[in-house]
C-alpha positions, 0 to 999 in steps of 0.5 A: 633278254637273258637266257637262264641255264638251269644247272639243277636240271641239266647237270650231273650224270647217272648210271644204272645198277643191275645185278650188282653191276653199274652201267656206264655213266651218261647224261640224262635227257630232260626232266628231274631225277629221283632225289633232286631237291625240286622233285618234292616241290613240283609234286606238291604243286601238281598234286595241289592243282590236281586236287582242285581239279577233282574238287571242281569236277565233284561240285559239278557232279561229274564225279563223286568219291566214296563215303559221301555221308562223311565228306561232302562229295566223298573221299576222292583221293589220298596222297602220301609222299609221291603216291596218289590213290583215287576213289570213285563211286561205282558208276560207269558214267563217273568213271568216264568223267574221271578218265576225261579229267586225267587226259 
């Protein structure tokens, strides 16, 4: 079996800039950095799965969003760029269910 080395994730070095001074350069541990070409793709994949998970919880009446008279199940989330806002009916039980979904 051939082992593939992912240079996109493992190559490069970074420094931190604080008060107009750069730190020394170091190699990041794991994961992607901001600006990596794969970051938007991975975000979209995860956001899609997360939205489907929320929709399934809505169909099972575990959670419900705002304005259910406009959208069946209500508006649960809005996503823009790399930000996600969640909306939930004012119910402690449904808030607990949403927290369980997030774990």
